C-alpha positions as CSV (number, residue, x, y, z in Angstrom):
1,M,92.1,69.9,85.4
2,I,94.4,71.8,87.8
3,P,95.0,69.8,91.0
4,P,94.0,71.4,94.3
5,I,97.6,72.2,95.4
6,A,98.3,74.1,92.2
7,N,95.2,76.2,92.7
8,N,97.1,78.0,95.4
9,F,99.4,79.5,92.7
10,V,97.2,79.5,89.6
11,A,93.7,80.9,89.3
12,G,92.3,78.2,87.1
13,E,92.6,77.5,83.4
14,T,90.0,80.0,82.1
15,A,89.5,83.8,82.1
16,D,86.3,83.1,84.1
17,G,88.2,81.6,86.9
18,A,90.8,84.4,86.9
19,V,88.2,87.1,86.9
20,S,86.4,85.4,89.8
21,H,89.6,85.3,91.7
22,V,90.0,89.0,91.2
23,E,86.5,89.5,92.6
24,S,87.5,87.7,95.8
25,L,90.7,89.7,96.1
26,N,88.9,93.0,95.7
27,R,86.7,92.0,98.7
28,D,89.9,91.9,100.7
29,G,91.0,95.3,99.4
30,I,93.6,93.7,97.0
31,A,93.8,94.4,93.3
32,G,94.6,91.8,90.7
33,I,97.1,91.7,87.8
34,L,96.0,89.0,85.4
35,N,98.5,87.1,83.4
36,L,97.6,84.4,80.8
37,L,100.4,81.8,81.1
38,G,102.5,81.3,78.0
39,E,106.0,82.4,76.8
40,H,108.7,81.8,74.1
41,Y,106.4,81.2,71.2
42,T,108.3,81.0,67.9
43,D,105.2,81.0,65.6
44,R,102.5,83.6,65.2
45,T,99.9,80.8,65.2
46,A,100.6,80.6,69.0
47,A,101.4,84.3,69.7
48,D,98.4,85.9,67.9
49,P,95.7,83.9,69.7
50,D,97.2,84.8,73.1
51,A,97.2,88.5,72.1
52,D,93.6,88.0,71.0
53,A,92.8,86.6,74.4
54,Y,94.4,89.6,76.1
55,V,92.3,92.0,74.0
56,D,89.2,90.0,75.0
57,L,90.3,90.1,78.6
58,V,90.9,93.9,78.8
59,R,87.5,94.5,77.2
60,R,85.9,92.2,79.8
61,L,87.7,94.0,82.7
62,G,86.6,97.3,81.2
63,A,83.0,96.2,81.4
64,T,83.2,95.6,85.1
65,D,84.1,97.7,88.1
66,L,86.8,95.3,89.3
67,D,90.1,96.7,90.5
68,G,92.3,94.7,88.0
69,C,94.7,95.0,85.1
70,V,96.8,92.7,82.9
71,S,100.5,91.8,82.5
72,V,101.9,90.3,79.3
73,K,105.3,88.7,78.5
74,P,107.0,89.9,75.3
75,S,108.0,86.4,74.2
76,Q,104.4,85.3,74.5
77,I,103.1,87.8,72.0
78,G,105.8,87.6,69.4
79,L,109.2,88.9,70.5
80,D,110.9,85.5,69.8
81,I,109.4,85.7,66.3
82,S,110.3,89.3,65.4
83,D,110.3,92.8,66.8
84,R,107.5,93.6,64.4
85,A,105.3,90.7,65.6
86,F,105.8,91.8,69.2
87,R,104.9,95.5,68.6
88,E,101.9,94.7,66.4
89,N,100.4,92.5,69.2
90,L,101.4,94.7,72.1
91,D,100.1,97.8,70.3
92,R,96.6,96.3,69.8
93,I,96.5,95.0,73.4
94,V,97.5,98.4,74.7
95,D,95.1,100.3,72.4
96,A,92.2,98.1,73.4
97,A,93.1,98.5,77.1
98,D,93.5,102.2,76.8
99,A,90.0,102.5,75.3
100,E,88.6,100.5,78.2
101,G,90.6,102.2,80.9
102,V,92.5,99.1,81.8
103,F,96.2,99.3,82.7
104,V,98.8,97.0,81.0
105,W,102.0,95.8,82.5
106,V,104.8,94.5,80.3
107,D,106.9,91.9,82.0
108,M,110.7,91.8,81.6
109,E,112.4,88.6,80.5
110,D,116.2,87.9,80.0
111,H,118.7,90.7,79.3
112,E,118.5,90.2,75.5
113,T,114.9,91.5,75.5
114,T,115.5,94.6,77.7
115,D,116.1,97.3,75.0
116,V,113.2,96.4,72.7
117,T,110.9,96.1,75.7
118,L,111.9,99.5,77.1
119,N,111.6,101.1,73.7
120,A,108.1,99.8,73.3
121,V,107.0,101.0,76.8
122,D,108.6,104.4,76.2
123,D,106.7,104.8,73.0
124,L,103.4,103.5,74.4
125,G,103.7,105.4,77.7
126,H,103.8,108.7,75.9
127,R,101.1,107.6,73.4
128,T,98.6,106.6,76.1
129,G,99.6,109.2,78.7
130,G,100.9,106.5,81.1
131,N,98.5,103.6,80.7
132,V,101.4,101.1,80.6
133,G,104.1,99.9,83.0
134,V,107.2,97.8,82.8
135,C,109.2,95.6,85.1
136,V,113.0,96.2,85.7
137,Q,115.4,93.9,87.5
138,A,117.7,95.0,90.3
139,N,120.3,92.3,89.5
140,L,121.1,93.9,86.1
141,K,123.9,96.4,86.3
142,R,122.2,98.6,83.7
143,T,119.0,99.2,85.7
144,R,120.1,102.4,87.4
145,D,120.5,104.0,84.0
146,D,117.2,102.5,82.8
147,L,115.4,104.0,85.8
148,E,116.8,107.5,84.9
149,R,115.2,107.0,81.5
150,L,111.9,105.7,82.8
151,A,111.6,108.6,85.2
152,E,110.7,110.7,82.2
153,V,108.2,108.2,80.8
154,P,104.5,108.4,81.8
155,G,103.4,105.1,83.4
156,K,104.6,102.8,86.2
157,V,107.7,100.8,86.9
158,R,107.8,97.5,88.9
159,L,111.2,96.8,90.6
160,V,112.0,93.2,91.2
161,K,115.2,91.5,92.3
162,G,115.5,89.4,89.0
163,A,114.9,85.7,88.4
164,Y,117.0,85.1,85.3
165,N,120.5,83.5,85.4
166,E,122.3,86.3,83.7
167,P,126.1,86.5,83.0
168,A,128.3,88.0,85.8
169,S,129.6,90.6,83.3
170,I,126.2,92.3,83.3
171,A,124.5,91.1,86.5
172,Y,125.1,91.0,90.2
173,K,125.2,87.3,91.3
174,E,125.4,87.4,95.2
175,K,122.1,87.7,97.0
176,S,123.5,90.3,99.5
177,K,124.6,92.5,96.6
178,V,121.3,92.3,94.9
179,D,119.5,93.2,98.1
180,E,121.9,96.2,98.6
181,V,121.2,97.3,95.0
182,Y,117.5,96.8,95.3
183,R,117.4,99.2,98.3
184,D,119.5,101.8,96.5
185,L,117.3,101.6,93.4
186,L,114.2,102.0,95.5
187,E,115.6,105.2,96.9
188,Q,116.4,106.4,93.4
189,M,112.8,105.8,92.4
190,F,111.3,107.5,95.4
191,T,113.5,110.6,94.9
192,E,113.3,110.8,91.1
193,F,109.8,109.5,90.3
194,D,106.6,111.5,90.8
195,G,104.7,108.2,91.4
196,G,104.1,105.0,89.6
197,I,106.4,103.0,91.8
198,A,105.6,99.3,92.2
199,V,107.6,97.3,94.8
200,G,107.7,93.8,93.4
201,S,108.9,91.8,96.3
202,H,107.8,89.4,99.0
203,D,110.8,90.4,101.2
204,P,109.5,92.1,104.4
205,H,112.7,94.1,104.7
206,M,112.3,95.6,101.2
207,I,108.7,96.4,101.8
208,A,109.5,98.0,105.1
209,H,112.3,100.0,103.4
210,A,109.8,101.2,100.8
211,R,107.4,102.3,103.5
212,R,110.1,104.3,105.2
213,L,111.0,106.0,101.9
214,H,107.4,106.8,101.3
215,E,107.2,108.4,104.7
216,Q,110.4,110.4,104.0
217,Y,109.6,111.6,100.5
218,G,105.9,111.2,100.2
219,T,106.1,109.5,96.8
220,P,103.1,107.2,96.1
221,Y,103.8,103.5,95.7
222,E,102.2,100.1,95.6
223,V,103.3,96.6,96.6
224,Q,103.0,93.6,94.2
225,M,103.2,90.0,95.2
226,L,102.5,86.6,93.6
227,M,99.3,84.6,94.1
228,G,100.0,81.9,96.6
229,V,103.0,83.6,98.3
230,R,102.6,85.4,101.7
231,E,98.9,86.0,101.1
232,D,98.4,86.8,104.8
233,G,101.0,89.5,104.4
234,Q,99.2,90.8,101.4
235,R,96.0,91.2,103.4
236,D,97.9,92.8,106.2
237,L,99.4,95.4,103.8
238,A,95.9,96.1,102.4
239,D,94.5,96.4,105.9
240,A,97.2,98.9,106.7
241,G,96.1,101.1,103.8
242,I,99.0,100.2,101.5
243,E,98.0,99.7,97.8
244,T,98.5,96.0,97.3
245,W,98.3,94.1,94.0
246,Q,98.4,90.3,93.5
247,Y,99.9,88.9,90.3
248,V,97.4,86.3,89.2
249,P,98.4,83.7,86.6
250,Y,95.9,81.5,84.8
251,G,95.6,79.3,81.8
252,D,96.2,75.7,80.6
253,K,100.0,76.1,80.6
254,W,99.9,76.1,84.4
255,F,102.2,73.1,85.1
256,S,105.6,74.6,84.3
257,Y,104.7,77.8,86.2
258,F,103.6,75.8,89.3
259,Y,106.7,73.7,89.1
260,R,108.9,76.9,89.2
261,R,107.0,78.3,92.1
262,V,107.5,75.1,94.2
263,R,111.2,74.9,93.3
264,E,112.2,78.4,94.0
265,R,111.2,78.6,97.6
266,K,111.6,76.0,100.3
267,S,108.4,77.1,102.0
268,N,106.5,76.5,98.8
269,A,108.0,73.0,98.4
270,L,107.1,72.1,102.0
271,F,103.6,73.4,101.5
272,A,103.2,71.2,98.4
273,L,104.6,68.2,100.2
274,R,102.2,68.6,103.1
275,A,99.3,69.0,100.8
276,V,100.2,65.8,98.8
277,A,100.9,63.8,102.0
278,G,97.8,65.1,103.7
279,I,99.7,66.5,106.7
C-alpha cells in the first residue's frame, strides 16, 4: 500500500486509481498523462506485460470521454533488450492508441537512447498522422539539430531541461547555461513549429517566456508538470485558459519514483518531512 505522503506524487498502484485521478484533474480543467512506472527491463517477461498494460490502458481511455493520454519509457518496453523488442512493443501500443484516438508520448532517457527513440517517433509520427510525441532535453548539445528534424515530423514535442547526468562533452552542465539554452530552444520551436509544443517545466520564468512567445508568434502550446509539484500553479494556468497537462505516474514500482521526487527538490523534501512529523 502506498503511504499517504507518496500519494501526492503517485496516483495509486492500479489503473483504476490513475484513471480516477484523471477524472478529478479534468474537473479542474487539467488533462492527464498516464505513466505506468517501470524502466530498464532486461527481459521480455517484464517488458511485454507492461506493454500489454499500456494497450489495455489506451483502450480504456478510448472508451471514456476523459481528457487524457499515456507516456511510455523506451527502456520499460524493451529498449534495453533490443531495438526490435522496443519497436514491436511501441508499435502495438501506438497502433492500439491510434485506433482509440488516444495520444502516446515517448519519454526520453539517457543520451545513448536518443537516436533510436527519435527514429521510432519519426516513423510513427508519419504513420499515424501525428498521434505520437517525444521528449527532448535542453541540456544536450544536439537538441537544436534534433528540433530542426522534429519540426518536419507530425506530432508533438515536449521540451524539458534534462535530468540525466550526461558527460560534459555532449551536455551543458551549469544550470544558468541550461536555462539560457532552454529559452533559446523554446524560441526555435515557436518560430519553426506549426504547433505541438509542450513546455515541460515547473519554472515560472520558462512558462512566462513561453507565454510571451505565444503572444508574439501565435503558435499553440501546452504546459506539462508533474503530479505533486506546483499543483496550485497548474490550476492557475488552466484557469487562465492555458492548456495544462499533469504527468501522472502510477503502479507498484512507486517507491523509487517517490524517492527521486523528494530528493530532487528541497521543497518536496520539506513537504515530506512535515507530513511524516505531523507539522
